[in-house]
C-alpha positions as CSV (number, residue, x, y, z in Angstrom):
1,M,103.9,-37.1,56.6
2,A,101.4,-39.9,56.6
3,E,101.4,-42.6,59.3
4,I,102.7,-45.9,58.1
5,I,100.3,-48.8,58.7
6,N,100.5,-52.5,58.1
7,L,97.8,-53.3,55.5
8,R,97.5,-56.9,56.6
9,Q,96.7,-55.8,60.2
10,Q,94.3,-53.1,59.0
11,R,92.5,-55.7,56.8
12,K,92.2,-58.1,59.7
13,A,91.0,-55.3,62.0
14,T,88.3,-54.3,59.5
15,A,87.2,-57.9,59.0
16,R,87.0,-58.4,62.8
17,A,84.9,-55.2,63.2
18,D,82.5,-56.4,60.4
19,K,82.2,-59.8,62.0
20,Q,81.4,-58.2,65.4
21,Q,78.7,-55.9,63.8
22,R,77.1,-58.9,62.0
23,A,77.1,-60.9,65.3
24,R,75.5,-57.9,67.1
25,D,72.8,-57.6,64.4
26,N,72.1,-61.4,64.6
27,R,71.7,-61.3,68.4
28,I,69.2,-58.5,68.0
29,R,67.3,-60.2,65.2
30,H,67.3,-63.8,66.4
31,G,67.5,-64.0,70.0
32,R,66.6,-63.9,73.5
33,T,69.2,-64.7,76.1
34,K,69.3,-68.1,77.7
35,A,68.0,-66.5,80.9
36,E,65.0,-65.0,79.1
37,K,64.2,-68.4,77.5
38,S,64.4,-70.3,80.8
39,A,62.4,-67.6,82.6
40,A,59.6,-67.8,80.0
41,L,59.6,-71.6,80.3
42,A,59.4,-71.5,84.1
43,Q,56.5,-69.0,83.9
44,K,54.7,-71.2,81.4
45,A,55.1,-74.2,83.8
46,L,53.8,-72.1,86.7
47,D,50.8,-70.9,84.7
48,Q,50.0,-74.5,83.7
49,R,50.2,-75.7,87.4
50,R,47.9,-72.9,88.5
51,L,45.4,-73.7,85.7
52,E,45.4,-77.3,86.7
53,G,44.9,-76.3,90.3
54,H,41.8,-74.4,89.5
55,K,40.1,-77.1,87.5
56,T,37.4,-79.1,89.0
57,E,37.0,-82.8,88.4
58,R,33.9,-84.0,86.8
59,D,32.2,-87.0,88.2
60,D,31.2,-89.1,85.2
61,D,30.1,-92.0,87.5
62,V,26.9,-90.2,88.5
């Protein structure tokens, strides 16, 4: 005999699984984690400070 299932629960479970798959695809397609974004921002700021530190000032008064 076949197993008796509740169609409403099955429909909700299927919708939930589809939603999770769509969210997984969107995370892959659109994003970096917050940690990755903040690490990139910190690295950019560090690079900028290092660049400013290596610049020499010009004496336009001469």
